[in-house]
C-alpha positions in Angstrom: 19.2 -6.0 40.0 16.8 -9.6 39.3 14.8 -9.8 36.7 10.7 -11.1 37.5 12.2 -14.7 36.2 14.5 -15.1 38.0 12.7 -13.3 42.0 10.1 -15.9 41.2 12.9 -18.8 41.4 14.8 -17.4 44.2 11.6 -17.2 46.3 10.6 -21.2 45.0 14.6 -22.9 45.8 13.5 -20.8 49.8 10.0 -21.9 50.1 11.2 -26.1 48.7 14.0 -26.2 51.2 11.5 -26.2 53.5 8.5 -27.6 51.8 8.3 -31.4 50.4 5.7 -34.3 49.1 5.6 -37.0 51.0 2.7 -40.2 51.2 0.6 -39.5 53.1 0.6 -36.2 52.2 2.4 -35.2 49.8 3.0 -32.1 46.9 0.8 -29.9 45.0 2.5 -27.9 43.3 0.8 -25.0 41.5 2.4 -23.8 37.9 0.6 -20.2 35.9 1.8 -19.9 32.5 0.2 -16.2 31.0 -2.5 -18.5 29.4 -2.5 -21.4 31.1 -3.1 -22.3 35.3 -1.0 -26.7 35.9 -1.7 -28.8 39.1 0.2 -31.3 40.0 0.2 -33.6 43.3 3.6 -34.9 43.6 4.8 -37.8 45.7 9.1 -36.3 46.3 9.8 -39.4 48.2 9.5 -41.7 44.7 9.6 -38.3 42.4 6.5 -39.1 41.2 2.7 -37.2 39.9 0.5 -39.4 41.2 -2.5 -37.0 39.4 -1.8 -33.8 36.9 -4.5 -31.9 35.6 -4.4 -27.6 33.6 -6.5 -25.4 32.3 -5.3 -26.8 28.4 -9.3 -26.8 26.1 -10.4 -24.4 28.2 -9.9 -20.6 26.3 -13.3 -19.3 26.5 -13.7 -19.0 29.9 -11.5 -15.9 31.7 -9.0 -17.5 33.9 -9.7 -16.8 36.6 -12.9 -19.5 36.2 -10.2 -21.6 34.4 -7.9 -21.6 37.6 -11.5 -22.7 39.5 -12.1 -25.2 37.4 -8.7 -26.6 37.4 -8.9 -26.3 41.5 -12.1 -29.2 41.6 -10.2 -31.4 38.8 -7.4 -31.9 40.9 -9.0 -32.4 44.1 -12.0 -34.9 42.3 -9.0 -36.7 40.1 -6.5 -36.4 44.4 -9.7 -37.8 46.1 -10.9 -40.6 43.6 -6.6 -42.1 43.7 -7.2 -42.2 47.3 -5.4 -38.7 49.2 -7.4 -36.1 51.1 -4.4 -33.5 52.5 -1.7 -32.0 51.0 1.1 -29.1 51.5 0.6 -26.7 49.4 3.2 -24.9 46.6 2.4 -22.0 45.1 6.5 -21.8 43.4 7.3 -19.0 44.0 3.8 -17.1 42.8 2.2 -14.7 45.1 -0.7 -16.0 47.2 -3.2 -14.0 44.5 -5.5 -14.2 42.2 -5.1 -17.5 40.0 -3.5 -19.5 42.9 -5.8 -18.4 45.8 -8.4 -19.5 42.8 -7.4 -23.1 42.7 -6.4 -23.1 46.2 -9.3 -22.2 46.9 -11.6 -24.8 44.6 -9.3 -27.3 45.6 -10.7 -26.4 49.1 -13.8 -26.5 48.2 -13.5 -29.5 46.6 -12.0 -32.3 49.7 -8.5 -31.1 50.1 -7.2 -30.6 53.3 -3.4 -28.2 53.4 
């Protein structure tokens, strides 16, 4: 029997075998911990993080609102860096709750995926 973490990692590797970030269309990766949410826009060809945002310092608001703020922030930073289109990497998490909030807020902020 696999644990929840092992299951997520298995899904993560399955998804990552199919998607990869390029210079024109980098990968937007979401990491969700119990307290924070982190988003990075990554160029997998060079192995560099182009822009990143996290919910650190937003502990006073509910987690879903934090996720929406992080989505808006990453979209703003990406557009400033000249990125308009990304590949969304949910990192093995279900597309639900905070992960969905980040994606929707990033879309509303101007990113295309």
